C-alpha positions in Angstrom: 0.0 0.0 0.0 2.9 2.4 0.6 4.1 1.9 -2.9 0.6 2.2 -4.3 -0.2 5.4 -2.4 3.0 7.0 -3.7 2.2 6.2 -7.3 1.4 9.2 -9.4 -1.2 7.0 -11.2 -3.1 6.4 -7.9 -5.6 9.1 -6.9 -8.6 9.2 -4.6 -8.3 5.5 -3.7 -8.1 4.2 -7.3 -5.6 3.9 -10.2 -6.3 6.3 -13.0 -5.7 6.4 -16.8 -3.7 9.2 -18.3 -6.7 10.5 -20.1 -10.3 10.7 -18.7 -11.7 7.2 -19.3 -15.2 6.0 -18.7 -16.2 2.4 -19.1 -19.0 3.5 -21.5 -18.4 6.1 -24.3 -20.6 9.1 -24.4 -24.1 8.6 -25.6 -24.3 4.9 -24.6 -25.9 3.2 -21.6 -26.0 -0.2 -19.8 -29.5 -0.6 -21.1 -28.1 -0.3 -24.6 -25.5 -2.9 -23.8 -28.3 -5.3 -22.6 -30.1 -4.8 -25.9 -26.9 -5.5 -27.8 -26.4 -8.8 -26.0 -30.1 -9.8 -26.4 -29.8 -9.3 -30.2 -26.2 -10.3 -30.9 -25.3 -12.4 -33.9 -23.6 -15.7 -33.7 -20.3 -15.0 -32.0 -18.7 -18.4 -31.8 -17.1 -20.6 -34.6 -19.2 -23.3 -36.1 -16.4 -25.9 -36.1 -13.4 -26.8 -34.1 -10.6 -24.3 -34.6 -7.4 -25.6 -36.3 -4.4 -25.6 -34.0 -0.8 -26.8 -34.0 0.6 -28.8 -31.1 4.2 -27.6 -30.8 6.6 -29.3 -28.5 7.4 -26.4 -26.2 10.2 -28.3 -24.6 12.1 -28.7 -27.8 12.2 -25.2 -29.2 15.5 -23.9 -30.6 15.8 -20.2 -29.8 18.9 -19.2 -31.9 16.3 -16.5 -32.9 13.5 -15.3 -30.7 10.5 -17.7 -30.9 6.9 -17.0 -30.0 3.9 -19.3 -29.7 0.4 -17.9 -29.3 -2.4 -19.9 -27.6 -5.5 -17.8 -28.5 -6.7 -14.7 -26.8 -3.8 -13.0 -24.9 -1.7 -16.0 -23.8 1.6 -16.6 -25.5 5.0 -18.2 -24.8 8.4 -16.5 -25.6 11.6 -18.4 -25.9 14.6 -16.1 -26.0 18.3 -16.4 -25.1 17.6 -19.7 -23.5 14.8 -18.2 -21.2 11.2 -19.4 -21.1 8.7 -16.6 -20.6 4.9 -16.9 -20.5 2.4 -14.0 -20.8 -1.1 -13.7 -19.4 -1.7 -17.5 -19.1 -5.3 -18.8 -19.1 -5.6 -22.5 -19.5 -8.5 -23.5 -17.3 -11.0 -23.5 -20.3 -12.9 -20.4 -19.1 -12.4 -16.7 -18.5 -14.7 -16.0 -15.6 -15.0 -17.0 -11.9 -17.5 -19.7 -13.0 -16.3 -22.7 -15.0 -19.6 -22.8 -16.9 -19.4 -19.3 -18.4 -17.1 -17.6 -20.9 -15.8 -20.9 -22.0 -13.0 -21.3 -24.6 -13.8 -22.3 -28.1 -13.3 -25.9 -29.2 -9.7 -26.2 -30.4 -8.6 -23.1 -28.5 -7.8 -24.9 -25.2 -5.5 -27.7 -26.4 -2.5 -26.6 -24.3 -2.3 -27.2 -20.6 0.3 -26.2 -18.0 1.9 -29.6 -18.2 2.9 -28.9 -21.8 5.3 -26.1 -20.7 8.9 -26.4 -19.6 9.9 -24.8 -16.4 9.4 -21.1 -16.7 11.9 -18.4 -15.9 9.2 -15.7 -15.9 5.5 -15.3 -16.0 4.3 -11.8 -17.0 0.7 -10.7 -16.1 -0.6 -7.4 -17.6 -3.6 -6.9 -15.2 -6.0 -8.8 -13.0 -9.0 -9.4 -15.3 -10.2 -13.1 -15.5 -9.2 -13.5 -19.1 -5.6 -12.5 -18.2 -5.1 -13.7 -14.7 -6.5 -17.2 -14.1 -6.6 -18.6 -10.6 -6.6 -22.3 -11.7 -3.7 -21.8 -14.1 -1.6 -19.8 -11.5 -2.0 -22.6 -9.0 -0.5 -25.1 -11.4 2.3 -22.7 -12.5 3.6 -21.9 -9.0 5.9 -24.9 -8.7 7.4 -24.5 -12.2 7.8 -20.7 -12.3 10.9 -18.9 -11.0 9.4 -15.4 -10.8 6.1 -13.5 -11.6 6.3 -10.0 -13.1 3.1 -7.9 -13.0 1.5 -4.4 -12.6 1.6 -2.6 -9.3 -1.0 -4.1 -6.9 -1.7 -7.4 -8.8 0.8 -9.2 -6.6 -1.8 -9.2 -3.8 -3.8 -11.8 -5.8 -0.7 -13.9 -6.4 0.5 -13.8 -2.8 -2.9 -14.7 -1.5 -3.0 -17.7 -3.9 0.3 -19.0 -2.6 3.1 -17.3 -4.6 6.1 -16.4 -2.3 6.4 -12.6 -2.1 10.0 -12.9 -3.0 9.0 -14.4 -6.3 6.8 -11.4 -7.3 8.0 -8.2 -8.9 5.4 -5.4 -9.3 6.0 -2.5 -11.6 4.5 1.0 -11.9 4.4 2.7 -15.3 7.9 3.5 -16.6 9.5 1.3 -13.9 12.2 -1.0 -15.2 13.6 -4.3 -13.9 16.3 -6.7 -15.1 14.9 -10.2 -15.8 18.2 -11.8 -16.9 21.5 -10.8 -18.4 20.7 -8.7 -21.5 16.9 -8.9 -20.9 14.9 -6.2 -19.1 11.2 -5.4 -18.7 9.6 -2.0 -18.5 6.0 -1.4 -17.5 4.3 1.3 -19.7 0.9 2.9 -19.8 -2.3 1.4 -21.2 -5.9 2.7 -21.3 -8.0 0.2 -19.5 -9.1 -0.7 -16.0 -8.8 -3.5 -13.5 -10.9 -5.5 -11.1 -12.3 -8.9 -10.2 -15.9 -9.1 -9.0 -17.1 -5.7 -7.7 -13.7 -4.3 -6.7 -12.2 -2.1 -9.4 -9.1 0.0 -10.0 -7.3 -1.2 -6.9 -4.4 -2.6 -9.0 -2.8 -1.2 -12.1 -3.0 -2.3 -15.8 0.0 -2.1 -18.0 1.6 -2.8 -21.3 5.3 -3.9 -21.2 8.5 -3.3 -23.2 10.7 -6.4 -23.3 14.2 -5.3 -24.2 16.7 -8.0 -25.4 20.2 -7.0 -26.3 19.1 -3.6 -27.6 16.0 -4.9 -29.5 12.5 -4.1 -28.2 9.3 -6.1 -28.2 5.9 -4.5 -27.2 3.6 -6.7 -25.1 0.4 -4.7 -25.3 -2.0 -6.1 -22.7 -5.5 -4.5 -23.0 -5.9 -0.9 -24.0 -8.2 1.6 -25.7 -6.5 3.9 -28.1 -4.8 7.0 -26.7 -1.7 9.1 -27.0 0.4 6.7 -25.0 1.2 4.6 -28.1 2.9 7.5 -29.7 4.8 8.3 -26.5 6.0 4.7 -26.2 7.0 4.6 -29.9 9.0 7.8 -29.6 10.8 6.5 -26.4 11.3 2.8 -27.2 10.6 2.3 -30.9 11.1 0.9 -33.4 9.8 -2.5 -32.1 10.8 -5.8 -33.7 7.2 -7.0 -32.9 4.2 -5.4 -31.3 1.6 -7.7 -29.7 -1.7 -5.8 -29.8 -5.3 -6.7 -28.8 -7.7 -6.6 -31.7 -10.9 -8.2 -30.3 -13.8 -7.8 -27.8 -14.4 -4.3 -28.9 -17.5 -2.2 -29.4 -18.3 1.4 -29.9 -20.0 1.3 -26.5 -16.7 0.7 -24.8 -14.2 2.0 -27.3 -12.2 3.8 -24.6 -11.0 0.6 -23.0 -10.7 -1.7 -26.1 -9.4 -0.5 -29.5 -11.4 -0.8 -32.6 -9.5 -2.6 -35.5 -8.7 0.6 -37.4 -7.2 2.0 -34.2 -5.0 -1.0 -33.8 -3.4 -0.2 -37.1 -2.9 3.4 -36.1 -1.3 2.3 -32.8 1.0 0.0 -34.6 2.4 2.8 -36.8 2.8 5.1 -33.8 4.7 2.4 -32.0 7.0 2.1 -35.1 6.3 -1.7 -35.1 8.1 -3.7 -37.8 5.4 -6.4 -37.4 2.2 -7.0 -35.4 0.7 -10.1 -33.8 -3.0 -9.5 -33.2 -4.3 -11.1 -30.0 -7.3 -11.0 -27.7 -9.5 -12.9 -30.2 -10.3 -16.5 -31.2 -10.7 -18.1 -27.7 -13.4 -16.4 -25.7 -16.5 -14.4 -26.5 -16.5 -11.2 -24.5 -18.3 -8.9 -26.9 -21.1 -9.0 -29.5 -19.2 -9.3 -32.7 -18.6 -12.5 -34.7 -15.5 -14.3 -33.4 -13.5 -13.7 -36.6 -14.7 -10.2 -37.3 -11.6 -8.6 -35.6 -9.0 -10.2 -37.8 -11.0 -9.5 -40.9 -11.4 -5.8 -40.1 -7.8 -5.5 -38.9 -6.5 -7.2 -42.1 -8.2 -4.4 -44.1 -6.9 -1.7 -41.8 -3.4 -3.1 -41.9 -3.3 -3.0 -45.7 -4.5 0.6 -45.7 -1.9 1.6 -43.2 1.1 -0.5 -44.4 1.2 -2.8 -41.4 2.8 -6.2 -41.5 0.5 -8.7 -39.7 1.5 -12.1 -38.4 -1.5 -14.4 -38.2 -0.3 -17.9 -37.0 -2.7 -20.6 -36.0 -3.1 -21.3 -32.3 0.1 -23.1 -31.2 2.1 -22.4 -34.3 5.7 -21.6 -33.7 6.8 -18.1 -35.0 10.4 -17.2 -35.4 10.3 -13.5 -34.9 11.6 -11.5 -37.9 11.5 -14.6 -40.1 8.1 -16.3 -40.0 5.3 -14.1 -41.3 2.2 -16.4 -41.4 -0.7 -14.9 -43.4 -2.7 -18.0 -44.2 -6.4 -17.3 -43.7 -7.2 -20.2 -41.3 -10.2 -18.5 -39.6 
């Protein structure tokens, strides 16, 4: 609490965004959201999603390697280190196992598939990024957890040793390993589990490896922080940006596809991996609408998209998968 209360991002008992941010955009209401959900189109795939079952224990990382597992979970193998980001492998993204269930084919990886982990990075405490069941299984095989300021309270309560947790405020930096550092950066979002909100911070991260930077976006609405981060840390070898679960009703906390393309250019990203889609339904759009709309926006804005199947190994800077598997 001493660190939280000293944070410039914590005011009046809650963490704040850099710009005024309401959960609902002007002119929209919760009644309108209810009508959206009552009249939503089909949002889930008709058939089992294709996936690749990569042997995560046998990855050669002479070049940085990334494996995406749907939504916002992905594995990074770099300089001999195993890093896992926002892991959710319980099959659901809610406090109840019967709701917000993963799509068929999108939950083929389990904690047992992973080698021992040098670092787990968690962007914020929402259920689709911080999963209780997954964390319990990861504790014995993870050396250290890195997360946003305040999120460590959950981890410690669930059994993670406090010495194995590093919490970062925006613009704070820590060394993970020799030649590898992590910097927390702003995002435009919110936090909370249940009815308690904004008591912990939400972040994006810059992973720096031997002078090359990778942007781990977390969740964010569009704002001027992308340009600031690009000017300070760009160009990025790869930017991992959310592209799903959006709607005009809540555009301040989740980017629309055309905004993702703008953010990528402002970050000076050489390539973009779109995440936050193809595993859970959290909005009212068809499950594959985000990637279709982002594909168009990327072409209009000169963005190089990487669109691997779930579980497909990507050698960063070499493999540019563009097969339309969705």
